[in-house]
Structure formats: C-alpha cells, structure tokens
N, C-alpha and C positions, 0 to 999 in steps of 0.2 A: 460372634463379632465382638472385638473388645469395644467397651463404651469409653467415650472421651469425657474425660472431667473438664467441667467448666472452670477456667482461671478468673480469678477477679482481684484487681487492683485499684485502689483509689477510687472505687465505685464503678469502674468498667470493666466489663465482663466479655469474653470471647472464648472461642474453643481453639485450641491449638491446632496445628494441621496433623497429618498423619506422618510427616517425616520428622518427627523430633525437632519442631520449630520451638524457639524459645517462647515460653508462654505470653510475655509482653515485653516488646522490645523497649529498652531505655530512651529517654530523651536524647541522650548523646549520639545514640545509633541512629535515630529518626532524623537528627539535624544533619549529620553527616551525609545521609541517603539524599536529603534536600539538596546538599551542597554537590552532590553527585549529578543530579537531575539537572541543577543549573549549569554545571560544566558541560553536560551533554547538549544543552541546547545552545550555550555560547559558541563552543566548537562547531555544532552542526551549521548555525547559520553563518559563521566565518567560512566554512567550507563551500557552503551554497554561494556565497557572495562573489566568489570567482567563477562561477558558471553562468551560462545565458541559453536562451531558447530550450528550457527543459522541457521533455515529456517524460512521465513516469509510466512505466508499465508493470502492472500487476499481474500476479498468476501463479498457478501451483508449483510447488517446490518438487513436487512428484511426477511432472509429466516427462515422457522420455523422448529421446531424440528421433525415434520412429514415430512419434505422434504428429498427427496433423498440424495440431495447435503449436508444436514446437517450431515446427517449419515455417507456420505463418509468423510466429513472433520473431524468427530470425530474419525473414523477409521485410517485416515493419522495421527492425532496427537497421536494416541496410537502407530503407527509403529513408527513414529518419536522418541517418548520418549522411546520406549523399546530398539532402537538402539542408544541411548545418544545423540541425537540431542536437541537443545534448540527451542521450539516453540515459534514464535513471532507472535502476531497477533496486530490487532488495539484496541484490549481490550474491544470491544463492544459486542453488541448480534449478532444473527445470524451467519454466517460462522465462524465470528471471535470467538463466544463463543464456537462453535464447535471444533473449534482446539484446543482451551484451554482446552476444557472439555477432550479430548482424551488424552492430555499431563498430565493433573491434575491427572486423573485416573490411568494413569500408573504410576504415581510417578515420572514424569520426570519434566523439567524445563518448566513453563507456563509462559510466559512474554506479557503484554499488554501494548501498547503505546497509551494511550488513549486521545481523543480530546472531549471536550463538544460541542454538537450540540443543537440546540433548540428543536428537536423532539426525534429522535431516538437513541441518543448515551448515554450509561451507561456503567459502568463497570461491566463485567461479573464475577459470583460468582467463577470461574475456574482460574482467573489471581493469580498467587502467588506473583508475584511481579510486578511492574509497575511504568509507568512514565506518568504524564499528560503535555500535550500540549496546547497552546493557538493558535498558528500558524498551520494551515495545512501543511504548506511547510517545517516547521521545523521537524513535525513528519514524514512526508514522508521521508526526507533525513534519519531519524533514522531508519526507517522501511527498507530502502534500503542498509544502510551503511556497514554494516558487514557480511550480511546473504551470504550464500554460494549457496542457491537456492531460487527460488521465485515459489510459487503456486499461481495459480489464479482460484478460483471457478467463478461460475455465480455471477455477481453483477452488480451494477449501473455506474453511471457517475465516481463515486469514483474509482472503481476497474479499470474500463476501462482508466482512466486517469493514474493510478499508473501503469498498463501493458504497457501503450504506453510509459511513461517516461522512465520505466526501459529498454525496448527494445531499446529506442533511445540511452540511456546511453551506451549499450554494443555495439549496432550497428557503434557507433562513437568512441568507443575505450576509453570513458572516465568512463567506469567501466569495471571491470574484466569480462570475459565470464563465466557464470556460468548456471546452468539449470534454463530455464524458463517453467514450466508446468502449462497448461491451463486444468482444469477437467472440463468435460462436453461437449461432442461433439455436442450434440444437441444446445447448447448455443454458443458455440465459432466457430462451422465451418462454419455457413453463413458470419461472419465478415472476416475470413480468406480466405474465397472464393472470397469475394469483394477485400481483399489485394492482392491476387495472379492475379485476372483477371483485376482488373481497376487499382489499383495503380501500380502494377509491371509491367504486360503486356501491356495493353494499354497506361498508362500515362509514364511509366520507371521512376516513381519517386524513386522507389527503386530497388535494384538488386535481382536476383533469390536467391542469398546466403542470403540475410536478412530473407528470409522467412523460414530459417532453424534455426534461432535462438530460436525458441519456439516449444514445443510440444503438442499436443492435446491426452488428454486420458480420461478415462469414470471412472476409478475406483481408489481408495486409493493405491491399489497396484502396479498397473501401473506407478501412479505418484511416488511412492516409489523408484520403480526401476529404474528411471532418477536421484534420489535423493542421493542412497545409498552411491554410490563412489564419491560424491562431495569432494571437497578438501575445507579445511578452507581457508578464505582468508583475506587480510588485508581490511580496511576501503577503499572503492573506488580503 
C-alpha cells in the first residue's frame, strides 16, 4: 500500500485524500465554499417559506417497488396528501419515491430536496417542486427545518443519521417537540432494545424519558394516527 505524505503549511498539517485532493485549499477557495453554503441556506429557507403543514419522510434509496415498506410509504403519502399535508422527501428513489408517489397520485403537495450522489441518487418522477443541494448538511437542515412530524422508514446510514440528529435536537430542546414515527417494528425494534437496555439502563447515557421521544409502528395508518393532530411549527 502506498504511504501518504503528511502535508504541512503555516503550522497546520493534514493528510490529503486518496483521490488526488489538493493538499491544502487556499483561503479564497474556502471563502467561496462558505458563500456557497450561505446561498444554499438562503435559497432553501426561501423555498420552504412557501409551503405549509410539512411532514418529512426518510428512508432507504434502495427499497424496491415490490417491498412492503415501499407500499406503506405510498399509502402514507396518500393519507397525508388527502388530509392537506405537504410531503417532503429527499427527492430520490426508494422510500423517497414512494412517499412522493402517494402524495402526487392523491393530488397533494409533493416536494423533493435532492442531492447528487455518485451511485444511487436521482430525482424521482413524482416530485412536483424541488430543490437541489450540494452539501449534505444544508439539505438535512432543510428537511428538518419546518416539518411538524418526521417519519422514518427502514434505511441505511443516512436514515439512521437523520433519525439520531432529529432526536438529539428534540432531546436537548434545540428543536420543538414533534412526532417522530419509525415505521417497521422488525427493522427498528432491535436498535431501540439496545438503546433501552445498554444506552439507557446499563450506561445511563440517556434518561428513560428520552426513549419516549419516538414511536414504532408497522403501518401507514398507525403512523398517520400520530401525525394527524400535529401542529404546524416555526423553523426550529
């Protein structure tokens, strides 16, 4: 294996990536990145200011149409649209497509906040209006910013990351308490059993009350029951 050389400049040292990344970006490049980040925030918040009663659906981009959870996400999208909620997803395939599809077919508001990835991300055909993001973290802020409920279907690292960040914001009072619904007992129960027995009871790293911040269900109808009476909220 080729050994990487440590690059030092002005007393700061780091290793370049394996993809021929420039050793140390110049200050002008960093400044323009900051402006790009600011622009994504400004444009994103402006975009969201024109929507209302948002519910954000998270889940795997790899879920196929034949999958049970794809079908449940379509059902949930329909239920939400029928009851005048705005459905927001990451705008890609899989669970995101399913949520948008249900809302689209019901004639409701179907929004996609998209990001381009090397492999699996593409804008699904059921997004009525959308916004593209370069940075994951700006996109994640937008997906969380004004939703009055979050729904998490089975997914990968991205879905787990989004769940953990949302629950931390609510736990610490940095975001208003809203329904957090995890769909798929078979998928979520092993994780939450570990949270209860190890994180909470064995290590005391969270309180018992923190384990009540989310609900686990198995159907779109059960999920909707926790969402239907949620109140619209301000950003954060």
